[in-house]
N, C-alpha and C positions, 0 to 999 in steps of 0.2 A: 955264264950263270944267269938263269932267269931271276928277274928281281921279285921280291915280295910284293904281294898286293898291298894297296895302301890301307892305312889303319881304318877301321869303321869310326865315323862320327859318333858323337854321343847322341843317344836318342832320348826322346821325351821320357821323363820318368812320371809316375802316375800313382796316386793314391786316393782311395775313395773313402770319404767319411760322409755318410748320408747326412744331407742331400747334395754334399759339395765335391766336386772334382778337383783335385789340386795336381796340375800338370805342369811339366816344364822341364828345363835343363838348368842345372845350377852347378858350377863347377869354380872355385875361387880362383880368381885371377883371369878367368878365361870367358866366362857368360853367365849371367844369372837372368832368368826369365821365368815367372811363376804365374800361371794363368788358373783363374777360377770362372770357368764359362758360366755357373749359374748365377754369378754375381756381376758379369759382364765387365771385369776388371782384370788387367794383367799388372802384376807387381813387377817392376823393373822390365828392361828389354835390351838386354846385352846382345842377343841376336833376335832374329824374327821367325820362329817357327810358324808355319802356315796356320795352325789352329788359332794362334793368337789374334788374327785379323779379324775374326768375328766379334771380338769385344771391343767396344768403342773407347775404353778408358785405360790408359797406361798411368799408374801412380809410381812415380819415380822416387826411390829413396835417396839417391845421391848421384852425383855426375861422374863417378869412375867409369872409364871406357867399358869395362866388363858388365855394367848395369845399364849402360846408356846406348852403346854403338848401334843398336838395331833400330832407334828411334827414327831416323830419316826414311829408312827402308820400310818401316811399318806404316808411315804416313803415305809415302810413294805408293805401296801396294794397296792400301785401301781405296786409294783415288784412282788407280789404274784398274783396279777389279770393280769399281763402283759398288764398293761396300759401305754401308753407312745407315740409311734410314734417317732419324732425325739428327738434324746437324745443329751445331751451336754457332755457326758463321753467320754473320749478318745478311739479310737478303741482298741480291745484287740489285745495283741501281737500274739495270736495263730490263729487269722483270724476268729474267731468265731463272730456271730452278737453280736451287741451292746445290752446291757441291757436296757430295757426301765426304765427310771429314772425321777423323778422330780427335781425341783431345788428350794431351798429357798434362798430369797434374804434378805439380813440383813445389818446392820450397821458393818462396818469392824472390829470394837472392839468385836463383837459377834463370828465372824468366829472362831477363833480357839476354842472357848469353845463349840459352837455347833458341830464341828468336833469331840471333845473329847466326847461329850454326845452320839452322834450316833455311835461312835466306841465303846464306853462302852457296847452296846447292843450285839457286836459280841460274846463275851465270854459267855453271858448269853444264846443267841439264837443258838449258835453254827453254825452261818452262817453269811455270810456278805451281808447286804442289801445294794444295790448301792443308793448313794446320790450325790447331788451336793450342794454346799454352795457356794453363790455368794455374795462376799462384794460389797456394793454399798454406796460410800460416798455421804454425802449431796452435793445436786446440780449435781450429776451425773446421766445419763440416762442409760437404758438398753432396748434394743428391745424386747419385748414379743410376738409381732406378727408382720406380714408385716405392716409397715408404723404406729405401735403402740408402743409407748414408756413409760416406767416406770420410774418416776424420784423421787429421794429421797429428802425429805425436812426435815431439822433440827427441832425438836420441843423441848419440855420442860416438862420432866417428872422425877420422883424420880429416874431413872436409864436412861441409854443412850436410846434415843428413836428417831423415825423417822415418819414422816408422808409421804404419797404417791401421786402422781398425775399421772394419765395415759393420755398422749397426743397423739392425731392423728396427724401424719405428712401430711399436703396437699400442693400442689403446685398451687401458684396463679400467674397469669400473672402480669408482673411488669407493674406499672402506665403508663409508656412511651409508651408501646406497646398496650394498652387496646383498642385503636380505630383502629388499624390495620386490614386489611382483612387477612383473612386464609391464602391467597396465600402468601402475604408478610411475615407472622409468618412462615410458611414453610420454605420459602427461607432464614430467618434469621437463623432458626434452622439448615438448611443445611450449613450455613457458620460457625457454632460452636458458635453462639451468644446464650447466655443464656438468655431466655426470661422470666423465670418463677423465682419465689422466694419460699424458703420453710418456712412454718409456722406450728407451733406446737399449736395446739388446745386442750386446757384442755377439757376432756369429764367426768372423774369422778375423785373426789379428796378423799382422806381418811385421817382423822386427827391422827388416832390412840389416845392413852391415852395422855393428854397433858394439861397443863396449858395454858390459853390464851396467845397469844403473837403476835408481829406484823408479823411473818411468816404465819399467817393465813388470812392476807390481801393481800399477793402476788397474782399474777394473776392467778397461777396454782389453787387456791381456789376461788378467786373471779370470774373468768370466766368460772368455770367449770359447765357442764350441771347438773351434780349430786354431791352433796357433801355429804359424810358419816361422820358424826362428832359424836365423843363420847360426851355424856352428862350424867353424872352420878348423878348429884344432881338437885332437883327440889323444894325442901321445901324452903321457904324464909330464914329460920334461918341456912341453911346448908352452907351458902357461905364461912364460915371459915373452914368448914370440905373439900370443894372443893380446897381451897388455900393449906392447909395442905398436902393433898394427891396428889397436882398438878394434878387436874381433871378439868373438865368444868361443870359450874353451867348454868342452863336455862338463867340467867341473861348474862352470857357471849355470850351465842348464840344470844341472842336479840340484842345484840350490833354488830353483825356480820350481821345481817340481811339485813341492807342497804348496804353492801358491797357484800356479795354473791349474785351473779345473777341466782343461780341455779334454775331450773325448780322444782327440788325435793331436799330437805334437810332431809337426813335419819338419825334420831338420835338412837344411840346405846349405849350399856354400862349401862343403868339405874340399879340401885341397886335394889334388892328385897325389900327394906325398903319402896320403892316408887311403889303403884300400878300404872299399866298402866292407868286406869280411871283417877287417879289424876295428872298423867303427862300430859294427853290430856287436862284436864280442865286447868291447869296451861298454857299450849300453847295457847289455844283458848282465855283465859284471857289476856294474855300479848302480843301476837304476832300480835292482829290486822289483818291488811290485808294480813300480810305474813302468817297466820296460815295455809291456805290451801296448802302451799308448804312444810310444815313440817310434816314428817311422823315418827312414831315410829316403828322400825323394829319389836319389839315384840308385838304390837298392832294387833293381829291375826284378831279380828273381823273387825275393821275399814279397814284394809289392805285388807280383803277378800271382803268386800262390795264395796270398790274402784276397785278392779279388776272385779268384776261382772259388774260395770258400764262401765269399759273400754271393756270389752267383748261385752256388748250390744251396745255399740258405735261402735265398729268394724264391727259388724254385719250389723247394720243399714247402714253403709258406703258401705260396700260390697254389700247390696241390691240395693242402689242407683246406685252404678257403673254398676250392671248388668242389671238394668231396661231398657227396650227399649225407644229410644227417641219419644216423642210423634209426631204422623204422622200429616202432613198438612190436614186441612180439604178438603175433595173433593167436586165437584160441586153440587150444590143443585138438588134433584130429578127434573127431568122433563126439564133439560137442563137450558140454560141461562135465566136470567129474560128478559122480552120483555120491 
């Protein structure tokens, strides 16, 4: 008998919520990697899909293998392919160019263990792959792009864990100066008077694996444009399983929907015991008017159809913008009426 072909490997899920692409693979217990290219950040790195190599920062929520296993390979491939640009490694003492390197942001408790894990590869490979481990304590920020900051948020899981919020720093005119003319504002600036204040606007938030908690109603989650949330369980009788494993159940997501103002809520980390079709049915059954905001990262069919609609809408908008303005009607033939 001819054997069956091997099963297809999971492919990248993709959700577009302008201007951000949320792409990756997330299956509970197997692998979790969520990439937002526009922000140059990868949340967790259970395996290492090729597109993640382009972004220099991995934000590690916790050290379970399905969230961490691809980290050594990610560093190795960035080094091998000479991907980098600006590096965070110190200058070499011999004056040679810096080696392109990525960085992994993690809870401070994980830093020595991650270093030991990566150093353990050196005698095996007989080479030294450059890497950078950046500890980030809860409520600390790290700049990952110009005016873009990554904030760590303590979460609650079976091991030490973090969620993350990406914030865009914007300048806003102070209220007392809002009605002044430009000439006066320039004069105040020339005198050294600070006329603006800094605002940190949450753009994307990532829960990581976590039990529900008060931290999920913080502004970093409530005000984010996109929330990427773990949701491992959907079956009505699996609430106890969720509590035992300190994971999220769809009922927990429902309770957060009135708080989270996000245009898109992207659910990740569903278990293989739950089919995508069933998960979508549960969302539509329970979420009511909020259902259209909720997307399953691994729902390839629904996400493809949604993206095709987005493309069609964008093309239609471009055509409308390029269309000439209707001209004014000219005079009637034969001159003016008598």
